[in-house]
Wavefront OBJ file of the C-alpha trace (Angstrom):
o trace
v 0.193 -0.016 -0.025
v 1.330 3.330 -0.779
v 1.936 6.327 1.875
v -0.189 9.382 0.680
v 1.263 12.386 2.443
v 0.176 16.079 2.413
v 2.288 18.462 0.991
v 2.894 19.865 4.308
v 4.201 16.436 5.251
v 6.716 15.939 2.499
v 9.810 17.510 4.044
v 9.042 15.521 7.772
v 8.943 12.279 5.912
v 12.165 12.413 3.905
v 14.047 13.743 7.023
v 12.297 11.434 9.487
v 13.767 8.426 11.134
v 11.818 5.463 10.200
v 10.416 4.866 13.638
v 8.721 8.380 12.811
v 7.637 7.433 9.954
v 5.662 4.876 10.878
v 3.848 6.753 13.552
v 3.041 9.572 10.552
v 0.987 6.494 8.618
v -2.491 6.834 9.316
v -5.630 6.716 7.059
v -6.231 8.943 4.345
v -9.313 10.832 3.971
v -10.867 9.476 0.888
v -13.140 12.601 0.238
v -9.581 13.831 -0.973
v -9.423 11.606 -3.167
v -10.142 11.152 -7.245
v -10.571 8.346 -9.386
v -11.014 8.174 -13.273
v -10.403 5.113 -15.308
v -6.920 5.535 -17.635
v -5.121 3.871 -20.767
v -4.083 0.471 -20.664
v -1.072 1.659 -22.168
v 0.013 2.856 -19.238
v 1.009 -0.676 -17.831
v 4.295 -0.951 -19.742
v 7.204 0.779 -18.874
v 8.030 1.410 -23.046
v 4.854 3.746 -23.269
v 5.665 7.032 -21.728
v 3.861 10.835 -21.537
v 0.942 12.412 -19.621
v -1.412 11.711 -21.864
v -1.603 8.362 -20.491
v -3.162 9.263 -17.143
v -6.054 11.124 -19.051
v -9.385 10.030 -18.169
v -11.155 7.991 -20.551
v -14.722 7.138 -20.675
l 1 2 3 4 5 6 7 8 9 10 11 12 13 14 15 16 17 18 19 20 21 22 23 24 25 26 27 28 29 30 31 32 33 34 35 36 37 38 39 40 41 42 43 44 45 46 47 48 49 50 51 52 53 54 55 56 57
């Protein structure tokens, strides 16, 4: 599971000791997340470009 940080937490996360990072992990409010389908081409490292994450129908 990835860790989702707020912009204000990034510096603390990068500079913290491992034990402190564990204390920083908490549930992320799902109302702050956005979800949309993206192109299947994103699954290959051969494909590059910001258009890969453009929403598709």
